[in-house]
C-alpha positions as CSV (number, residue, x, y, z in Angstrom):
1,M,-0.4,-2.3,-5.2
2,V,1.0,-3.4,-1.9
3,T,-1.4,-4.2,0.8
4,F,-0.8,-4.6,4.6
5,R,-3.6,-6.0,6.6
6,Y,-3.9,-6.4,10.4
7,D,-6.8,-7.5,12.6
8,F,-7.1,-5.6,15.9
9,N,-9.6,-6.9,18.5
10,Q,-12.7,-5.5,16.8
11,D,-11.2,-3.7,13.8
12,V,-9.7,-4.8,10.5
13,I,-7.0,-2.4,9.4
14,E,-5.7,-2.3,5.9
15,L,-3.1,0.0,4.3
16,Q,-2.8,0.0,0.6
17,A,0.2,1.7,-1.2
18,S,0.7,2.0,-4.9
19,N,4.3,1.5,-5.9
20,W,3.6,3.3,-9.2
21,C,1.5,6.4,-8.5
22,G,2.3,7.0,-4.9
23,L,-1.3,6.8,-3.6
24,E,-1.6,5.5,0.0
25,Q,-4.9,4.6,1.6
26,V,-5.9,3.4,5.1
27,F,-9.1,1.5,5.6
28,V,-10.8,0.6,8.9
29,N,-13.4,-2.1,8.5
30,G,-13.6,-1.3,4.8
31,K,-14.1,2.4,5.3
32,R,-11.4,4.7,4.0
33,V,-10.1,6.9,6.9
34,S,-6.9,8.3,5.4
35,R,-5.5,9.0,1.9
36,K,-2.4,10.8,0.6
37,L,0.1,10.9,-2.2
38,N,3.7,10.0,-1.3
39,F,6.7,9.8,-3.6
40,G,9.3,9.4,-0.8
41,H,10.7,6.4,1.0
42,N,8.6,6.8,4.1
43,S,5.3,8.2,5.2
44,E,3.0,8.3,8.2
45,H,-0.8,8.1,8.7
46,N,-2.5,9.0,12.0
47,I,-6.0,7.8,12.5
48,Q,-8.4,7.1,15.4
49,L,-9.9,3.6,15.8
50,N,-13.5,2.9,16.7
51,D,-12.6,2.5,20.4
52,G,-11.3,6.1,20.3
53,K,-7.6,5.2,20.6
54,P,-5.0,6.8,18.3
55,C,-3.4,4.6,15.7
56,R,-0.3,5.4,13.7
57,F,1.0,3.7,10.5
58,Q,4.6,4.2,9.4
59,L,5.4,3.0,5.9
60,L,9.0,2.8,4.9
61,I,11.3,1.1,2.4
62,D,14.5,-0.5,3.8
63,P,17.2,0.6,1.4
64,T,19.4,-2.4,2.1
65,S,16.8,-5.2,1.5
66,E,14.3,-3.2,-0.6
67,E,11.6,-4.5,1.6
68,M,8.5,-2.4,2.3
69,I,7.7,-2.2,6.0
70,C,4.5,-1.2,7.7
71,R,4.8,-0.4,11.4
72,I,1.5,-0.1,13.3
73,Y,1.4,1.8,16.7
74,K,-1.6,2.0,19.0
75,S,-1.4,4.6,21.7
76,N,2.3,5.1,20.9
77,S,3.1,1.4,21.5
78,L,4.4,-0.7,18.6
79,I,1.8,-3.4,17.9
80,T,3.4,-5.0,14.8
81,S,5.8,-4.6,12.0
82,I,4.8,-6.2,8.7
83,H,7.3,-6.8,5.9
84,Q,6.7,-7.3,2.1
85,G,9.7,-8.6,0.2
86,K,11.0,-7.2,-3.0
87,E,9.6,-10.2,-4.9
88,N,6.1,-8.9,-4.2
89,L,7.0,-5.5,-5.5
90,S,8.6,-7.1,-8.6
91,K,5.5,-9.1,-9.2
92,S,3.3,-6.1,-9.0
93,R,5.5,-4.1,-11.4
94,R,5.6,-7.0,-13.9
95,T,1.8,-7.2,-13.8
96,L,1.5,-3.5,-14.5
97,Q,4.1,-3.7,-17.3
98,N,2.2,-6.6,-18.9
99,L,-1.0,-4.7,-18.8
100,V,0.5,-1.6,-20.4
101,I,2.1,-3.7,-23.2
102,F,-1.2,-5.5,-23.8
103,T,-3.2,-2.3,-23.9
104,T,-0.7,-0.7,-26.3
105,L,-0.6,-3.7,-28.7
106,S,-4.4,-3.9,-28.6
107,G,-4.7,-0.2,-29.5
108,L,-2.2,-0.6,-32.4
109,L,-4.1,-3.7,-33.7
110,W,-7.4,-1.8,-33.5
111,L,-5.8,1.1,-35.5
112,L,-4.5,-1.2,-38.1
113,L,-7.8,-3.0,-38.6
114,N,-9.8,0.3,-39.0
């Protein structure tokens, strides 16, 4: 899971994207305001902040650097561009792989003991 977090004046915005199942979620102050499945290299979420202004999130993967980029626009003006390097993606994948291996081996051991 890759997480992008940004603090606006009165709102805490968080975009979570799973690099395994394609689930993307946007939270404003802990409340989910957008959710979708995406299996492509880019996506977009449009929400409205508590002050009534529109906010747009662009999520994309740079093919040259393999970085995941989250661009945040408020009222069609770019506010920030947040990057997550491929080492974060690799760490997330390794963690999930280790969990799958552990679960599989535990299941096999349980079957052998019963």
